C-alpha positions in Angstrom: 91.7 127.6 95.1 91.6 130.7 92.8 88.5 132.0 94.6 90.1 131.6 98.0 93.2 133.3 96.8 91.0 136.1 95.3 89.5 136.6 98.8 93.1 137.0 100.1 93.1 134.0 102.3 96.6 132.9 103.3 97.9 129.4 102.8 96.9 128.3 106.3 93.4 129.8 105.9 93.0 127.8 102.6 94.4 124.7 104.3 92.1 124.9 107.4 89.0 126.1 105.7 88.9 124.2 102.5 91.4 121.3 102.3 91.5 119.9 105.8 87.7 119.3 106.2 87.6 117.3 103.0 90.7 115.3 103.8 89.8 114.3 107.4 87.1 111.8 106.5 89.2 109.6 104.2 92.1 109.7 106.7 89.9 108.5 109.5 88.4 105.7 107.4 91.8 104.6 106.2 93.2 104.6 109.7 90.4 102.5 111.0 90.7 100.0 108.1 94.5 99.8 108.5 94.2 99.1 112.3 91.7 96.4 111.6 94.0 94.8 109.0 96.9 95.1 111.4 95.0 93.2 114.1 94.0 90.5 111.6 97.5 90.1 110.1 99.2 90.0 113.5 96.8 87.4 114.9 97.1 85.3 111.7 100.9 85.4 111.7 101.0 84.6 115.4 98.6 81.7 114.8 100.9 80.4 112.1 103.8 80.7 114.5 105.8 83.4 112.7 104.4 86.4 114.6 105.3 87.4 118.2 106.8 84.7 120.3 105.1 83.2 123.4 106.2 85.4 126.3 104.5 88.3 124.5 100.7 87.9 124.7 98.8 87.7 121.4 95.4 86.4 120.5 96.8 84.4 117.6 99.4 82.8 120.0 96.6 81.9 122.4 94.7 80.3 119.6 97.7 78.3 118.5 99.3 77.2 121.8 96.4 76.8 124.3 93.5 76.5 121.9 94.6 73.4 120.0 95.4 71.4 123.1 92.1 72.0 124.9 89.7 72.3 121.9 87.7 69.1 122.8 87.8 69.6 126.6 87.4 73.4 126.9 86.4 75.0 123.6 86.1 78.5 125.2 89.9 78.7 125.3 89.7 79.1 121.5 86.4 80.8 121.2 87.3 83.8 123.5 90.4 84.9 121.6 88.6 84.4 118.2 85.6 86.4 119.5 87.8 89.2 120.8 89.6 89.4 117.4 86.2 89.7 115.7 84.9 92.2 118.2 88.0 94.4 118.0 87.9 94.5 114.2 84.2 95.2 114.2 84.5 97.9 116.8 87.3 99.7 114.8 85.2 99.5 111.6 82.1 100.8 113.4 84.1 103.6 115.1 85.7 104.6 111.7 82.3 104.7 110.1 80.8 106.7 112.9 83.6 109.2 112.8 83.3 109.5 109.0 79.7 110.3 109.4 80.4 112.9 112.1 83.3 114.5 110.3 81.9 114.6 106.7 81.5 118.2 105.7 79.0 117.3 103.0 76.7 115.3 105.2 73.1 116.3 105.4 71.8 117.7 108.7 69.1 115.3 109.9 
């Protein structure tokens, strides 16, 4: 900070040149992880019956209401929402990891 101030960079110059590039990567990772946790928590609460109520669609509600009744006759009714929950969480984690690699200012050029 002292070196940047010695070069007479303004506050915005210091912010955009030195601070923001080093803060973007953790923010992107934290956002992806929080969205993944949000999906898991919402689907778990809906599965337990304390989340969103039936007219509102939710993967947890589908697992609870339709999945239990038809598990022996049609197991895909439970497998599809569970697989989509897993794929959504995995996709968010992979997206966050890829964005972290792309936005990391200290990353090596390969």
